[in-house]
N, C-alpha and C positions, 0 to 999 in steps of 0.2 A: 808318670814313668813314659820315656820316650817310645814310640812305635817305630817299627821298622819302615822307612819310606818304600823299600821295594816289596813289601809284602803283598799289596794289593795287586800291582801290577804283574807279579810272578803268577799268582793265581790267576788273573785274567789270560795271561799269555799262555797258561798250562790250559785253561779251559778252550781257549781260541784255538789252541793246536790240536786238541781232542776233536773240536767241531771240524776242523779244516781237514784232519785224517779221515773222519767219517763221511763228510759229504763230497771232498773234492778228489781224494786220492782215488777212489774207486774207478775215476775216469782217467786215470793215467794211461791205460793202454789206448782210448780213443784220442788223447792229446798226441801220444808218440805216433799213432798211426797217421794223424792229420799233418803232423809236423815230417813225417817220413815222406808223404806224398808231395809235400810242398818243398822241401829241401833237396829231396831225391840224393842224399848223402847221409850215411848213418851217423858219422860225427857231426855233421851239421844239424841233423834231427834232434840228436841229444842235446846240443847246445841250445836249440830252441825250445825244447821241453823243459830243461833246466832253468832257462831264463824265465819261461811262462810260469812255471811252477812258483818261482822266487816271487813274480809279480803278483801272481793269484795270493799267496801267503800275505804279503805285503798290503794288498788292498781287499783281503778278506773281509775286512769290517764293513766295506761298503756295498758288499754283496747282501741285499735285502730280500730273500727269498726267491723264487721263480724256478727257472731249471739250471741247475749248478753245472750241467755237462755243457749246455749251450754258452753259459758264461765263461767257462774254462776254454772251450775251443774257440770262442772268439779272442781270447787272451792269447791262445797259442798262435792263430792267424796272424794278429795285430804284431805279436812278437816277430814271427818270421819276415813279415814285411819291413818292420822297423829294423832289424839286424841286417836284412838284405839291402836296405837303403843305405846304411853305413859301410857296406863291404864295397870293395872296387866293381866296377863292371863286370858282369859275367856275360855268358852266353843266352842270359834267359829272355834278353830281346830278340835274340835272333831266331829264337824258335818260331814265332811268328811269321817267319820268311821261308815261304812254301819252297821258294826257288833255291834258297840256299841250302833247305833242308828237305830235300823231295821224301816223297813217302816210299821208302823202300823197306821191302819185307826182309828183316833181319831175324825173323822167327825160323822154327824148324821147317824142313823140308816138307812138301805135300803128303810124302809117305808117311813121315811121322804124325802130322796132323791127322791122318786118317786113322792111325793106330791109337791115338790119344783121344778121350772123349772131350777132356777139358785140358787146353794147355795154358797153365797158369803163367808160365813164363812169356808167352806171346801177349796174353793180357796185360800183365805188368808192363811190358815193353811199350806196348800201344799205349797204355795210360800214361807213361813217362813221356810220350810224345806230345801231348797234350799241353797247350800253353797253361800257365797256372791258374787263372780264372777259370777256365773250363775244368781243369782238373779238380780244382779244389771242390766246386759244386757236386761234381760226380762223386768223388771219396765221401762228402759229407752227406750226400742222399743215398747212394748204394753201397758204401762200405760201413758209414757209422749210422744209416738209416735215419736221418734227421729229417724232419718235415719241411715243407718249403718254407713255412714259417719261421722254424729254428734256422734255417740256413740264411734267410733274409736278416735275421739278427745277428747270427755271427759275421757274416760279409758285410753287413751295413749296406744292404742293397734293397730295393723294392723287390716284392715277390714276383712280380712281371718280369723283372731284370733275370733273378733267379731261374724262373721256369724257361726263358729263353736261352740263357746260359746253358741250362740242363740239357736242353733239345739239342744244342749245338754240340754239345760235349758227347753226347749219345750218337750224334750222327757222324763226328769226325771219328769217335772210337770204333764205331760199326766200319768204317771206311779204312781203317788202320787194320782191323782185324780181317777183313776180307780182301785186303789188298788192293781196293780199287782206287786208282790214281785221281786226284782230283783234276777238274777241268784246269787247263792251262790258259788262263787270262792273258790277252794280248798285251798288256803292259808288263807282264811277267816274264815274256820271251825277250832274250837279248840277241 
């Protein structure tokens, strides 16, 4: 009596899908949060998350334990940078040019700031002004509560680099929120 050639793979696929849903899908919000802060555009963030989840499902069999959240966030990060490298040049490189993009307070007026204990809009605007390498470590540490070790695994950087970037990110964020202009360097003045 012939056996169905697809009987075993379907059963395996179903079990794999159940495992994927149980282990990976709970971190979908974290994946979307990271994609949002990297892409800074809701539609692009959705594209990144969708592609990352497809990649995660495709390579789920290669995940052999460990922290699935770190594994998924690394896929989201790598997917963002891969998709961005295929896109036409954007203004992403210009963000690092402080002369081209001076620190300007686009936030609420001082009167409004005194009335509000926490101005989420100003915090988001300040976070968006950070260059991607600084923004991603800050989002991973402060919003996703990843450890230095987890961030190092996600970004494929040394822990010392993560700590250094995090310190610079916090300093730049503080400068943005307090509207303290950076020192003008001699070579920046034209």
